[in-house]
ZAPADO-524453 format. One line per field, with one value per residue (C-alpha): residue in one letter; x, y, z; chain. Coordinates in steps of 0.2 Angstrom, whole numbers, plus 5000, padded with zeros to 4 digits. Layout:
N
residuo	(A; ...) .
u	(X; ...) .
v	(Y; ...) .
w	(Z; ...) .
cadena	(A; ...) .
***
This chain:
643
residuo	(M; A; A; L; L; A; A; A; G; L; L; A; V; A; M; R; V; T; L; M; T; R; G; S; P; V; P; P; L; S; L; V; T; D; S; R; Y; M; R; W; T; S; H; R; T; D; R; A; S; N; I; T; E; W; H; G; V; L; K; V; P; L; S; H; R; L; P; A; T; S; P; M; L; A; L; E; V; T; L; L; A; A; P; G; Q; T; G; A; S; R; G; V; L; V; G; H; C; G; G; P; G; S; G; A; M; C; G; A; R; V; A; Y; E; R; A; Q; R; A; G; K; N; T; F; Y; A; V; G; L; S; Q; R; G; V; Q; L; E; A; P; E; L; A; D; P; E; V; A; S; M; P; R; T; F; C; T; P; D; T; L; R; P; L; P; D; P; R; P; E; K; W; G; S; Y; R; V; S; D; F; T; R; C; E; C; A; L; P; D; G; A; P; S; M; G; E; T; W; V; D; V; D; P; A; N; E; S; Q; V; R; H; Y; F; R; G; I; Q; E; R; N; R; R; C; Y; E; S; A; K; W; L; M; V; G; T; D; G; A; V; Y; N; Y; L; D; Y; L; G; S; N; V; L; A; F; D; L; D; R; L; R; R; G; L; R; L; P; K; I; S; I; A; G; F; S; Y; G; T; C; V; G; A; A; F; A; T; I; L; P; R; T; I; D; R; L; E; L; N; S; N; C; P; P; D; A; E; A; E; A; L; A; T; G; A; A; R; G; L; E; Q; G; I; D; K; L; L; Q; L; C; S; E; L; R; D; G; Y; E; H; G; A; S; R; Y; H; T; L; A; S; D; A; V; P; C; P; L; G; P; D; P; W; A; S; F; D; A; L; L; D; N; L; R; S; S; P; G; L; T; A; R; A; A; P; D; S; P; P; F; R; L; G; V; G; M; V; G; G; Y; V; S; T; C; M; N; L; Q; S; W; M; S; C; L; G; H; L; A; G; L; A; S; P; N; A; T; V; R; D; A; K; I; K; Q; I; L; D; E; R; C; T; L; P; D; P; S; A; P; H; D; P; S; K; R; V; I; T; W; R; L; Y; G; V; C; L; G; A; S; H; V; G; M; N; V; G; E; Q; D; S; F; L; D; Q; S; S; I; M; G; V; D; Y; Y; G; R; F; S; L; H; A; A; M; R; V; Y; R; R; A; R; D; D; Y; G; T; P; A; T; G; A; F; L; G; W; F; G; A; L; F; D; W; P; A; N; P; D; P; I; R; S; G; G; T; T; R; T; K; A; L; V; S; G; N; L; Y; D; P; G; T; A; F; G; W; T; A; A; M; R; K; A; F; P; D; S; A; L; L; V; S; Q; G; V; G; H; I; T; D; G; R; R; R; W; V; D; F; L; G; R; V; D; G; R; W; V; D; D; V; T; E; D; Y; A; G; C; L; E; A; V; T; R; Y; W; A; S; G; E; L; P; V; D; G; L; V; C; R; E; G; A; P; V; V; A; A; E; A; D; G; D; G; V; S; R; R; L) .
u	(4974; 4984; 4968; 4970; 4987; 4978; 4969; 4985; 4985; 4966; 4966; 4961; 4978; 4987; 5002; 5004; 5023; 5023; 5018; 5031; 5048; 5063; 5072; 5086; 5087; 5082; 5073; 5054; 5049; 5050; 5056; 5074; 5082; 5096; 5109; 5113; 5097; 5091; 5094; 5082; 5087; 5075; 5058; 5046; 5030; 5014; 5010; 4991; 4988; 5002; 5007; 5025; 5032; 5049; 5059; 5072; 5083; 5081; 5095; 5090; 5101; 5095; 5095; 5089; 5097; 5113; 5114; 5132; 5138; 5122; 5122; 5113; 5097; 5091; 5072; 5063; 5053; 5041; 5033; 5018; 5015; 4998; 4998; 5004; 5008; 5020; 5023; 5015; 5010; 5007; 5022; 5021; 5006; 5013; 5001; 5002; 4991; 4992; 4998; 5010; 5018; 5015; 5027; 5032; 5020; 5006; 5008; 5010; 4994; 4983; 4991; 4989; 4969; 4969; 4980; 4968; 4955; 4965; 4967; 4980; 4998; 4992; 5002; 5013; 5009; 5023; 5025; 5040; 5044; 5043; 5058; 5058; 5043; 5044; 5048; 5033; 5042; 5061; 5065; 5064; 5072; 5088; 5102; 5105; 5087; 5086; 5100; 5090; 5084; 5067; 5055; 5051; 5060; 5068; 5066; 5083; 5077; 5065; 5070; 5067; 5050; 5049; 5042; 5024; 5023; 5007; 5015; 5020; 5003; 4999; 5016; 5025; 5032; 5037; 5056; 5054; 5050; 5060; 5076; 5071; 5075; 5059; 5048; 5035; 5040; 5035; 5017; 5012; 4995; 4993; 4989; 4985; 4981; 4963; 4963; 4973; 4969; 4963; 4947; 4946; 4936; 4949; 4962; 4974; 4976; 4977; 4991; 5000; 4998; 5006; 5021; 5025; 5023; 5035; 5048; 5047; 5049; 5063; 5072; 5068; 5073; 5090; 5095; 5111; 5104; 5097; 5114; 5120; 5137; 5140; 5153; 5159; 5158; 5142; 5132; 5112; 5098; 5088; 5071; 5073; 5072; 5055; 5038; 5028; 5038; 5053; 5045; 5038; 5057; 5060; 5047; 5054; 5071; 5061; 5054; 5071; 5077; 5063; 5068; 5050; 5044; 5029; 5021; 5003; 4998; 4984; 4985; 4974; 4971; 4987; 4994; 4984; 4996; 5011; 5001; 4996; 5014; 5021; 5008; 5012; 5030; 5033; 5017; 5026; 5030; 5012; 5001; 4985; 4982; 4968; 4966; 4955; 4949; 4960; 4972; 4969; 4979; 4981; 4996; 4993; 4993; 4978; 4968; 4972; 4968; 4951; 4947; 4950; 4938; 4926; 4926; 4925; 4910; 4901; 4904; 4898; 4883; 4880; 4882; 4869; 4857; 4858; 4855; 4840; 4833; 4834; 4822; 4807; 4818; 4814; 4809; 4801; 4810; 4826; 4831; 4834; 4852; 4856; 4847; 4845; 4845; 4830; 4838; 4838; 4836; 4831; 4844; 4856; 4858; 4839; 4825; 4836; 4855; 4860; 4855; 4862; 4879; 4879; 4874; 4888; 4900; 4893; 4897; 4914; 4918; 4908; 4915; 4919; 4917; 4918; 4930; 4936; 4946; 4961; 4957; 4944; 4956; 4964; 4960; 4947; 4955; 4946; 4942; 4945; 4933; 4948; 4952; 4933; 4932; 4948; 4941; 4926; 4935; 4947; 4931; 4922; 4938; 4941; 4926; 4907; 4898; 4886; 4900; 4904; 4887; 4889; 4904; 4895; 4879; 4891; 4899; 4881; 4873; 4864; 4871; 4888; 4894; 4891; 4899; 4914; 4918; 4918; 4928; 4941; 4942; 4946; 4959; 4967; 4969; 4976; 4986; 4998; 5017; 5028; 5037; 5055; 5061; 5049; 5044; 5037; 5026; 5009; 5005; 5017; 5011; 5010; 4993; 5001; 4984; 4982; 5001; 5006; 4990; 4995; 4990; 5006; 5004; 5012; 5015; 5022; 5037; 5037; 5034; 5018; 5010; 4997; 4983; 4991; 5001; 5017; 5011; 5031; 5030; 5014; 5022; 5039; 5033; 5017; 5027; 5038; 5022; 5012; 5017; 5011; 5022; 5015; 5022; 5013; 5002; 4997; 4992; 4982; 4972; 4970; 4964; 4952; 4944; 4942; 4935; 4921; 4917; 4916; 4911; 4921; 4927; 4930; 4940; 4950; 4954; 4960; 4971; 4979; 4985; 4987; 4998; 5008; 5013; 5011; 5030; 5038; 5057; 5060; 5058; 5041; 5043; 5023; 5016; 5013; 4995; 4988; 4987; 4991; 4994; 4982; 4983; 4967; 4966; 4950; 4947; 4935; 4928; 4915; 4903; 4904; 4922; 4928; 4946; 4948; 4934; 4925; 4928; 4948; 4942; 4932; 4946; 4957; 4946; 4948; 4966; 4967; 4957; 4954; 4950; 4934; 4925; 4917; 4906; 4901; 4886; 4894; 4902; 4919; 4936; 4941; 4929; 4929; 4916; 4916; 4908; 4922; 4934; 4921; 4923; 4942; 4939; 4924; 4913; 4897; 4890; 4872; 4864; 4869; 4874; 4877; 4868; 4884; 4877; 4865; 4866; 4885; 4886; 4890; 4904; 4912; 4912; 4918; 4933; 4937; 4935; 4947; 4961; 4958; 4956; 4960; 4941; 4936; 4917; 4906; 4912; 4903; 4896; 4887; 4887; 4870; 4864; 4845; 4843; 4848; 4863; 4859; 4865; 4868; 4879; 4882; 4894; 4896; 4912; 4904; 4914; 4903; 4906; 4897; 4890) .
v	(4988; 4981; 4980; 4997; 4993; 4982; 4999; 5007; 5000; 5005; 5024; 5036; 5044; 5028; 5031; 5021; 5015; 5009; 5026; 5036; 5044; 5045; 5062; 5069; 5070; 5088; 5097; 5096; 5115; 5127; 5114; 5117; 5101; 5101; 5088; 5083; 5074; 5069; 5069; 5067; 5053; 5054; 5060; 5054; 5061; 5052; 5054; 5052; 5062; 5073; 5070; 5071; 5059; 5062; 5049; 5053; 5046; 5051; 5047; 5044; 5037; 5021; 5028; 5047; 5048; 5045; 5051; 5055; 5037; 5027; 5016; 5025; 5020; 5025; 5028; 5031; 5047; 5048; 5065; 5069; 5086; 5089; 5094; 5112; 5114; 5126; 5128; 5122; 5137; 5126; 5113; 5095; 5083; 5066; 5051; 5035; 5021; 5011; 4993; 4994; 4992; 5007; 5012; 5029; 5027; 5022; 5036; 5048; 5043; 5045; 5062; 5067; 5064; 5074; 5087; 5089; 5094; 5109; 5117; 5119; 5124; 5121; 5104; 5093; 5075; 5065; 5047; 5041; 5022; 5016; 5006; 4987; 4988; 4978; 4989; 4993; 4994; 4987; 4990; 5009; 5008; 5018; 5004; 5012; 5010; 4993; 4987; 4990; 4977; 4971; 4963; 4949; 4933; 4934; 4925; 4916; 4908; 4897; 4880; 4870; 4863; 4845; 4832; 4828; 4810; 4801; 4792; 4809; 4817; 4827; 4826; 4840; 4853; 4872; 4868; 4858; 4875; 4888; 4890; 4908; 4911; 4922; 4908; 4899; 4883; 4866; 4862; 4881; 4885; 4900; 4917; 4935; 4951; 4945; 4926; 4911; 4894; 4886; 4883; 4899; 4889; 4874; 4878; 4865; 4872; 4890; 4885; 4876; 4891; 4902; 4891; 4891; 4910; 4912; 4900; 4910; 4926; 4922; 4914; 4929; 4942; 4933; 4931; 4940; 4948; 4962; 4967; 4983; 4992; 5011; 5021; 5019; 5000; 4998; 4984; 4987; 4976; 4984; 4977; 4988; 5004; 5002; 5009; 5024; 5035; 5032; 5035; 5052; 5058; 5050; 5062; 5076; 5073; 5073; 5089; 5097; 5090; 5099; 5114; 5117; 5124; 5112; 5097; 5091; 5073; 5061; 5045; 5031; 5015; 5011; 5028; 5036; 5030; 5039; 5055; 5055; 5051; 5065; 5078; 5073; 5072; 5087; 5097; 5114; 5106; 5100; 5110; 5100; 5083; 5069; 5053; 5043; 5025; 5026; 5013; 5013; 5028; 5017; 5007; 4991; 4974; 4966; 4981; 4982; 4964; 4967; 4981; 4971; 4957; 4970; 4979; 4962; 4956; 4972; 4971; 4953; 4957; 4972; 4962; 4949; 4963; 4970; 4953; 4951; 4967; 4960; 4946; 4956; 4962; 4981; 4983; 5000; 5008; 5011; 5001; 5011; 5013; 5011; 5015; 4999; 4997; 4992; 4974; 4969; 4951; 4941; 4937; 4922; 4916; 4913; 4921; 4920; 4923; 4923; 4905; 4901; 4907; 4898; 4882; 4885; 4887; 4871; 4862; 4868; 4859; 4844; 4828; 4826; 4846; 4854; 4846; 4845; 4834; 4840; 4825; 4813; 4799; 4812; 4811; 4824; 4840; 4850; 4868; 4876; 4887; 4899; 4902; 4905; 4918; 4926; 4925; 4934; 4948; 4951; 4952; 4964; 4975; 4975; 4969; 4972; 4967; 4957; 4947; 4941; 4935; 4925; 4918; 4912; 4906; 4896; 4887; 4885; 4879; 4862; 4861; 4850; 4858; 4875; 4872; 4862; 4877; 4888; 4877; 4876; 4894; 4898; 4885; 4889; 4908; 4904; 4889; 4896; 4898; 4907; 4895; 4898; 4898; 4912; 4920; 4935; 4927; 4926; 4913; 4901; 4901; 4884; 4878; 4868; 4859; 4851; 4846; 4842; 4839; 4853; 4871; 4883; 4900; 4916; 4917; 4901; 4906; 4925; 4933; 4942; 4930; 4940; 4947; 4935; 4945; 4939; 4948; 4950; 4969; 4970; 4959; 4969; 4986; 4985; 4974; 4989; 5001; 4991; 4987; 4972; 4955; 4939; 4922; 4907; 4904; 4922; 4923; 4908; 4916; 4932; 4922; 4914; 4931; 4935; 4917; 4919; 4937; 4935; 4924; 4913; 4925; 4939; 4928; 4924; 4942; 4944; 4929; 4937; 4952; 4945; 4930; 4942; 4953; 4945; 4939; 4950; 4951; 4969; 4982; 4992; 5010; 5014; 5026; 5043; 5050; 5066; 5073; 5091; 5094; 5108; 5101; 5104; 5087; 5080; 5063; 5050; 5032; 5021; 5015; 4997; 4995; 4978; 4983; 4997; 4998; 5015; 5014; 5017; 5032; 5039; 5038; 5046; 5061; 5061; 5061; 5077; 5090; 5102; 5090; 5087; 5070; 5065; 5049; 5039; 5027; 5017; 4998; 4993; 4999; 5018; 5034; 5046; 5058; 5051; 5034; 5032; 5025; 5013; 5018; 5014; 4996; 4991; 4988; 4996; 4983; 4989; 4981; 4993; 5010; 5023; 5040; 5050; 5060; 5069; 5063; 5062; 5079; 5088; 5076; 5078; 5097; 5095; 5085; 5096; 5112; 5106; 5102; 5120; 5131; 5121; 5124; 5110; 5105; 5104; 5092; 5076; 5078; 5063; 5057; 5049; 5035; 5036; 5054; 5072; 5080; 5096; 5111; 5124; 5128; 5136; 5133; 5138; 5148; 5159; 5153; 5149; 5132; 5124; 5106) .
w	(5080; 5065; 5054; 5047; 5038; 5025; 5020; 5015; 4997; 4995; 4999; 4985; 4986; 4982; 4971; 4955; 4955; 4938; 4931; 4941; 4936; 4947; 4951; 4959; 4977; 4981; 4996; 4994; 4988; 5003; 5016; 5021; 5030; 5043; 5037; 5054; 5055; 5038; 5020; 5005; 4993; 4979; 4973; 4959; 4952; 4948; 4929; 4931; 4948; 4948; 4966; 4970; 4982; 4991; 5000; 5013; 5028; 5046; 5057; 5076; 5091; 5097; 5115; 5114; 5133; 5126; 5109; 5109; 5111; 5106; 5090; 5076; 5066; 5050; 5047; 5031; 5028; 5015; 5010; 4997; 4990; 4981; 4962; 4960; 4979; 4982; 5001; 5018; 5029; 5044; 5040; 5040; 5045; 5050; 5048; 5058; 5051; 5066; 5068; 5076; 5060; 5050; 5037; 5031; 5014; 5024; 5036; 5022; 5012; 5027; 5031; 5013; 5015; 5030; 5022; 5007; 5019; 5027; 5010; 4996; 5004; 5021; 5026; 5018; 5021; 5030; 5036; 5046; 5047; 5065; 5072; 5068; 5056; 5038; 5023; 5012; 4996; 4998; 4981; 4985; 5001; 5005; 5008; 5025; 5030; 5022; 5033; 5050; 5061; 5058; 5070; 5058; 5053; 5037; 5022; 5023; 5039; 5030; 5027; 5010; 5010; 5017; 5006; 5011; 5016; 5020; 5034; 5043; 5039; 5054; 5063; 5054; 5065; 5065; 5066; 5048; 5041; 5049; 5059; 5065; 5085; 5085; 5077; 5088; 5097; 5089; 5094; 5097; 5091; 5077; 5084; 5080; 5087; 5093; 5092; 5096; 5089; 5105; 5113; 5125; 5137; 5138; 5152; 5147; 5130; 5136; 5148; 5133; 5123; 5136; 5138; 5121; 5119; 5135; 5126; 5110; 5119; 5129; 5114; 5102; 5116; 5118; 5100; 5096; 5081; 5091; 5099; 5095; 5100; 5105; 5101; 5119; 5117; 5128; 5121; 5119; 5115; 5101; 5108; 5123; 5113; 5104; 5108; 5107; 5119; 5109; 5091; 5100; 5101; 5083; 5077; 5087; 5079; 5062; 5067; 5070; 5054; 5044; 5055; 5060; 5077; 5077; 5068; 5067; 5069; 5063; 5071; 5068; 5078; 5087; 5079; 5093; 5105; 5096; 5094; 5112; 5117; 5107; 5113; 5131; 5131; 5119; 5122; 5115; 5097; 5094; 5082; 5077; 5084; 5078; 5088; 5078; 5086; 5101; 5110; 5129; 5138; 5153; 5148; 5158; 5148; 5157; 5154; 5135; 5133; 5143; 5132; 5117; 5123; 5127; 5111; 5101; 5112; 5109; 5090; 5088; 5099; 5086; 5071; 5078; 5082; 5064; 5058; 5068; 5061; 5044; 5048; 5040; 5026; 5030; 5011; 5014; 5028; 5040; 5056; 5071; 5068; 5049; 5032; 5024; 5004; 4995; 4992; 5009; 5014; 5029; 5043; 5035; 5053; 5055; 5066; 5081; 5076; 5095; 5096; 5079; 5084; 5100; 5091; 5079; 5095; 5101; 5085; 5083; 5100; 5099; 5090; 5077; 5075; 5058; 5047; 5029; 5018; 5008; 4996; 4996; 5003; 5016; 5034; 5041; 5047; 5061; 5060; 5078; 5087; 5092; 5073; 5069; 5082; 5074; 5057; 5062; 5072; 5056; 5045; 5056; 5056; 5037; 5027; 5026; 5041; 5030; 5022; 5041; 5043; 5026; 5034; 5050; 5039; 5028; 5043; 5051; 5035; 5034; 5016; 5017; 5001; 5007; 5024; 5017; 5005; 5020; 5032; 5018; 5014; 5031; 5033; 5017; 5022; 5040; 5038; 5024; 5023; 5010; 4997; 5002; 4984; 4980; 4997; 4991; 4977; 4982; 4969; 4977; 4995; 5003; 5012; 5026; 5031; 5014; 5011; 5029; 5040; 5051; 5052; 5051; 5046; 5048; 5067; 5068; 5056; 5062; 5043; 5037; 5023; 5013; 5026; 5039; 5051; 5061; 5077; 5080; 5078; 5089; 5104; 5103; 5102; 5113; 5125; 5128; 5128; 5141; 5159; 5169; 5169; 5176; 5180; 5172; 5187; 5188; 5170; 5171; 5187; 5175; 5161; 5172; 5176; 5158; 5153; 5167; 5162; 5142; 5128; 5117; 5104; 5117; 5127; 5112; 5109; 5126; 5125; 5108; 5117; 5134; 5129; 5118; 5133; 5149; 5149; 5135; 5142; 5138; 5153; 5149; 5144; 5147; 5135; 5142; 5137; 5142; 5159; 5161; 5142; 5135; 5117; 5108; 5101; 5090; 5097; 5089; 5088; 5083; 5096; 5089; 5084; 5087; 5086; 5097; 5110; 5112; 5131; 5126; 5115; 5130; 5140; 5129; 5129; 5147; 5147; 5136; 5146; 5131; 5117; 5110; 5107; 5091; 5093; 5079; 5080; 5066; 5065; 5060; 5064; 5061; 5061; 5047; 5041; 5025; 5029; 5042; 5029; 5025; 5006; 5006; 5014; 5005; 5020; 5013; 5002; 4999; 5015; 5028; 5022; 5035; 5032; 5028; 5015; 5025; 5044; 5044; 5036; 5052; 5057; 5039; 5040; 5059; 5054; 5039; 5049; 5062; 5049; 5040; 5055; 5071; 5077; 5088; 5086; 5101; 5114; 5111; 5095; 5089; 5072; 5072; 5060; 5055; 5063; 5058; 5065; 5075; 5066; 5079; 5092; 5110; 5122; 5140; 5138; 5126; 5111; 5096; 5089; 5074; 5074) .
cadena	(A; A; A; A; A; A; A; A; A; A; A; A; A; A; A; A; A; A; A; A; A; A; A; A; A; A; A; A; A; A; A; A; A; A; A; A; A; A; A; A; A; A; A; A; A; A; A; A; A; A; A; A; A; A; A; A; A; A; A; A; A; A; A; A; A; A; A; A; A; A; A; A; A; A; A; A; A; A; A; A; A; A; A; A; A; A; A; A; A; A; A; A; A; A; A; A; A; A; A; A; A; A; A; A; A; A; A; A; A; A; A; A; A; A; A; A; A; A; A; A; A; A; A; A; A; A; A; A; A; A; A; A; A; A; A; A; A; A; A; A; A; A; A; A; A; A; A; A; A; A; A; A; A; A; A; A; A; A; A; A; A; A; A; A; A; A; A; A; A; A; A; A; A; A; A; A; A; A; A; A; A; A; A; A; A; A; A; A; A; A; A; A; A; A; A; A; A; A; A; A; A; A; A; A; A; A; A; A; A; A; A; A; A; A; A; A; A; A; A; A; A; A; A; A; A; A; A; A; A; A; A; A; A; A; A; A; A; A; A; A; A; A; A; A; A; A; A; A; A; A; A; A; A; A; A; A; A; A; A; A; A; A; A; A; A; A; A; A; A; A; A; A; A; A; A; A; A; A; A; A; A; A; A; A; A; A; A; A; A; A; A; A; A; A; A; A; A; A; A; A; A; A; A; A; A; A; A; A; A; A; A; A; A; A; A; A; A; A; A; A; A; A; A; A; A; A; A; A; A; A; A; A; A; A; A; A; A; A; A; A; A; A; A; A; A; A; A; A; A; A; A; A; A; A; A; A; A; A; A; A; A; A; A; A; A; A; A; A; A; A; A; A; A; A; A; A; A; A; A; A; A; A; A; A; A; A; A; A; A; A; A; A; A; A; A; A; A; A; A; A; A; A; A; A; A; A; A; A; A; A; A; A; A; A; A; A; A; A; A; A; A; A; A; A; A; A; A; A; A; A; A; A; A; A; A; A; A; A; A; A; A; A; A; A; A; A; A; A; A; A; A; A; A; A; A; A; A; A; A; A; A; A; A; A; A; A; A; A; A; A; A; A; A; A; A; A; A; A; A; A; A; A; A; A; A; A; A; A; A; A; A; A; A; A; A; A; A; A; A; A; A; A; A; A; A; A; A; A; A; A; A; A; A; A; A; A; A; A; A; A; A; A; A; A; A; A; A; A; A; A; A; A; A; A; A; A; A; A; A; A; A; A; A; A; A; A; A; A; A; A; A; A; A; A; A; A; A; A; A; A; A; A; A; A; A; A; A; A; A; A; A; A; A; A; A; A; A; A; A; A; A; A; A; A; A; A; A; A; A; A; A; A; A; A; A; A; A; A; A; A; A; A; A; A; A; A; A; A; A; A; A; A; A; A; A; A; A; A; A; A; A; A; A; A; A; A; A; A; A; A; A; A; A; A; A; A; A; A; A; A; A; A; A) .
***
């Protein structure tokens, strides 16, 4: 679910910081704020687009149950106003990009896109930083916001880089590079949202991974840096007060700070947890609600991990199926599911892509496996099967699916030069640490497998490094959201069930989520999703989303009885009427192009109409690929709804 965050800088409404001018802290146009809750700190206008951006601070109690004595937190608020906007007839539209880890700017940007569909002067676009997440622009943050705890290791916990010595090649440890209490222990494998650098079929490696996670979680949770003291002297652990339900109350505090009776929410990926929680807990204060590419409303850790496995398995099978449909080139027509451009090529994995994929997994497990050398005289360094599964998963969420096939074809290539280049590309991206002398400079990152003979990355030191995620924010937030705690013995039993049910990459996705949550020390505050609330939500999802399985979207539709489901037959993460966000992420590469200009027109109109008027489409509207969208309506309740 973290994948969408990488899109934030690519959205069409992205603000060009170098062209902005700073202004005085004044209220945004027609909004009047309650100073008991929030204050505006600055604003600036983009000279090219004329979009105005406000920054503010929202004060919230750590515990909403004890607001009078609880420690107080400061969260960042960002508001975007369109050129010439003079008001907002329906108040604010709050966006959440997902993650967890969505910041205020990312949320405001996705809200801005939806607000433009609603029409001028309908909504202000707003984003609120989630507790614990990393600041998107530290240089712009208010000092009070910047001083808040973050569920990351800070750059000052990095140790000076050790000298790379040949006699120590392959024996360097995590503790040689960091002193952070939330870092992974020595010997632990790299991990991410949908992968772990172990062989998912190897029980011994999985047990070692679980033990390392248990050690990291306990040490991190017990760190004194999370302790906060209330006005009555009571001591709180900050990590106990994260999660979607708490964020829902923070959003209500924002609503009161803006003196609005209701707010609207557009939640994407994990952001659907936030939108669902708000609408369930505070149903009288939600106006319009879009839940796009959904998290599971059943807040159980094993169900989350199992759904992640199922989503990735469906995605990979679809990827290989699409590849098989390329075998004849389809020079003059369309496949059953996708229109193909005229420059279509045969499947790069050969006539039987499933057999080629299985052969690649066997090769990764064999001896000596797939290896590369940092230098001609260096020992060979092995690429792990778990890392390859994670690399493909990340690609399918963020990149063109044709490029994902290219990665697999490179690893399976009989050409040693091509194969070596692809192995090095993956290792260079995954086995990378920041340089402690310039931790924010991407040109000075340290490729650990080349220098030290070990693969150490972002998850080891608890810091985001480029597109690598520390996974600490997901663990700490989702660890509160999802119940289900297991002993090591019970966790291994659950793992064996998943291993028997799913293939290698899918089991890796299971291990990524389940490993992070099965022993998280904070007591859960399970997400509250749906039930009796009558919110008329627009719920949507892709059938072949490897990041948020379509089954989760179907379950979210059931959780909100008065909602409408929009079903996309598309691939990749996030559904949208305009190529499902695909334009912003660059996933359309001229090979597989969804028929959005014609076949998706009804879906584009449905999303726009919902934000403009609140009118839901027919429940179950299918965004077809390769077939026209039906253009008329009729509903049993006598209400006319256009498709």
